[in-house]
Wavefront OBJ file of the C-alpha trace (Angstrom):
o trace
v 24.242 160.132 91.688
v 23.016 156.915 91.470
v 20.884 155.659 93.881
v 18.841 151.943 94.409
v 15.090 151.882 93.800
v 14.910 150.111 96.752
v 16.387 152.620 98.783
v 13.625 154.827 97.577
v 10.697 155.307 99.893
v 7.785 157.546 98.635
v 6.515 160.187 101.433
v 3.100 158.636 101.856
v 4.849 154.994 102.801
v 6.963 156.352 104.853
v 4.408 157.923 107.344
v 2.994 154.411 107.172
v 5.727 152.265 107.897
v 7.970 155.172 109.688
v 9.197 152.634 112.216
v 10.017 149.902 110.194
v 11.847 151.746 108.129
v 14.319 153.283 110.899
v 14.723 149.371 111.858
v 15.629 149.102 108.491
v 18.189 151.811 108.252
v 19.319 150.762 111.675
v 20.426 146.860 110.919
v 21.757 148.334 107.078
v 23.581 151.743 107.764
v 22.246 152.515 104.048
v 20.455 155.968 103.250
v 16.854 156.492 102.193
v 15.986 158.260 99.605
v 12.434 159.726 100.400
v 10.505 160.797 97.647
v 7.550 163.562 96.791
v 5.560 163.367 93.803
v 8.538 161.363 92.579
v 10.606 163.955 92.898
v 14.409 163.642 95.817
v 13.125 165.893 98.596
v 15.302 164.469 101.558
v 17.003 161.288 102.379
v 17.296 159.931 105.816
v 20.513 158.297 106.865
v 22.075 157.192 110.414
v 23.037 159.163 113.433
v 26.662 157.964 113.319
v 26.248 158.918 109.580
v 24.989 162.776 110.139
v 27.569 163.032 113.176
v 30.490 161.938 110.412
v 29.011 164.795 108.882
v 29.245 167.227 110.759
v 32.686 166.055 111.425
v 33.239 166.731 108.296
v 31.971 169.990 107.281
v 33.511 171.432 110.756
v 36.851 170.202 109.481
v 36.543 171.962 106.090
v 35.393 175.549 108.484
v 38.209 175.126 110.112
v 39.940 174.790 106.626
v 38.090 178.421 105.466
v 39.116 180.092 108.773
v 42.747 179.316 108.102
v 42.791 180.194 104.178
v 41.518 183.408 105.134
v 43.839 184.166 107.726
v 47.006 183.062 105.868
v 45.195 185.510 103.183
v 44.661 188.394 105.856
v 48.598 187.259 107.247
v 49.838 187.865 102.922
v 48.512 191.980 103.191
v 49.371 191.978 106.703
v 52.292 194.889 107.826
v 52.878 195.616 110.988
v 53.986 199.399 110.412
v 50.571 199.857 109.639
v 49.911 199.317 113.419
v 48.030 202.284 115.639
v 48.294 201.992 119.360
v 46.000 201.453 121.248
v 47.007 205.464 123.310
v 46.399 206.742 119.922
v 43.108 205.264 119.589
v 41.823 206.895 122.699
l 1 2 3 4 5 6 7 8 9 10 11 12 13 14 15 16 17 18 19 20 21 22 23 24 25 26 27 28 29 30 31 32 33 34 35 36 37 38 39 40 41 42 43 44 45 46 47 48 49 50 51 52 53 54 55 56 57 58 59 60 61 62 63 64 65 66 67 68 69 70 71 72 73 74 75 76 77 78 79 80 81 82 83 84 85 86 87 88
């Protein structure tokens, strides 16, 4: 993944300029990549982008559940059902 260097901020600089960084993020909508010891440590994104990613995650979770149900239904045999009376 390519990241523009102007969007990379060392964590020490971020600590000093957090308010301004958040304002810039709100205005531009571009993520801020936080560096610690010259390594990517975290990403700061807008709340809208975060909500969007959470919605996508939820959609994928629904697909995973559907796949599990479909797989189980392929092997389902109603003749093997046990009545509640027998279980009691």
